[in-house]
C-alpha positions as CSV (number, residue, x, y, z in Angstrom):
1,X,1.3,13.2,26.1
2,X,2.8,12.6,22.6
3,X,5.9,14.3,21.3
4,X,5.6,16.5,18.2
5,X,6.6,14.7,15.0
6,X,9.6,17.0,14.3
7,X,11.1,16.5,17.7
8,X,11.0,12.7,17.7
9,X,14.5,11.1,17.8
10,X,13.9,7.5,16.8
11,X,16.5,6.3,14.3
12,X,15.6,4.8,11.0
13,X,17.2,1.5,11.9
14,X,15.0,1.3,15.0
15,X,12.0,2.1,12.8
16,X,13.0,-0.7,10.4
17,X,13.2,-3.2,13.3
18,X,9.8,-2.1,14.7
19,X,8.2,-2.4,11.3
20,X,9.9,-5.8,10.7
21,X,8.5,-7.1,14.0
22,X,5.1,-5.7,13.3
23,X,5.0,-7.8,10.0
24,X,5.2,-10.9,12.2
25,X,2.7,-9.5,14.8
26,X,5.0,-10.0,17.7
27,X,5.5,-6.8,19.6
28,X,5.6,-6.3,23.4
29,X,3.2,-3.7,24.8
30,X,6.0,-1.7,26.4
31,X,7.9,-1.6,23.1
32,X,4.8,-0.5,21.3
33,X,4.4,2.4,23.7
34,X,8.1,3.4,23.2
35,X,7.6,3.3,19.5
36,X,4.5,5.5,19.6
37,X,6.4,8.1,21.5
38,X,9.7,8.0,19.7
39,X,9.4,6.9,16.1
40,X,8.9,9.4,13.4
41,X,5.7,8.6,11.4
42,X,7.5,9.5,8.1
43,X,10.2,6.9,8.9
44,X,7.5,4.3,9.6
45,X,5.8,4.9,6.2
46,X,9.1,4.7,4.4
47,X,10.2,1.6,6.3
48,X,6.8,-0.1,5.6
49,X,7.1,0.6,1.9
50,X,10.7,-0.9,1.9
51,X,9.5,-3.9,3.9
52,X,6.6,-4.6,1.6
53,X,8.8,-4.2,-1.5
54,X,11.3,-6.7,-0.1
55,X,8.5,-9.1,0.8
56,X,7.0,-9.0,-2.6
57,X,10.4,-9.4,-4.2
58,X,11.1,-12.5,-2.0
59,X,7.7,-14.0,-3.0
60,X,8.4,-13.4,-6.7
61,X,11.8,-15.0,-6.4
62,X,10.3,-18.0,-4.6
63,X,7.6,-18.5,-7.2
64,X,10.1,-18.2,-10.0
65,X,12.3,-20.8,-8.3
66,X,9.5,-23.2,-7.8
67,X,8.3,-22.9,-11.4
68,X,11.8,-23.3,-12.7
69,X,12.4,-26.4,-10.6
70,X,9.5,-28.2,-12.2
71,X,7.9,-28.9,-8.8
72,X,4.7,-27.0,-9.8
73,X,3.7,-29.4,-12.6
């Protein structure tokens, strides 16, 4: 049985870790079950948006660095 969303006690830091590991696709089944029962879905959405933003920012910095170094000629 799942816990109502408002009563879930997962911290935002735990949510960020869970979303970070899910980006790599390496998550234990037991950890996944804990996450489903404890993490707040609103926190998951916010953490995912932050993670995607950081990932895109990293890619933009990497592309700009490669282009500036002249290695892409």
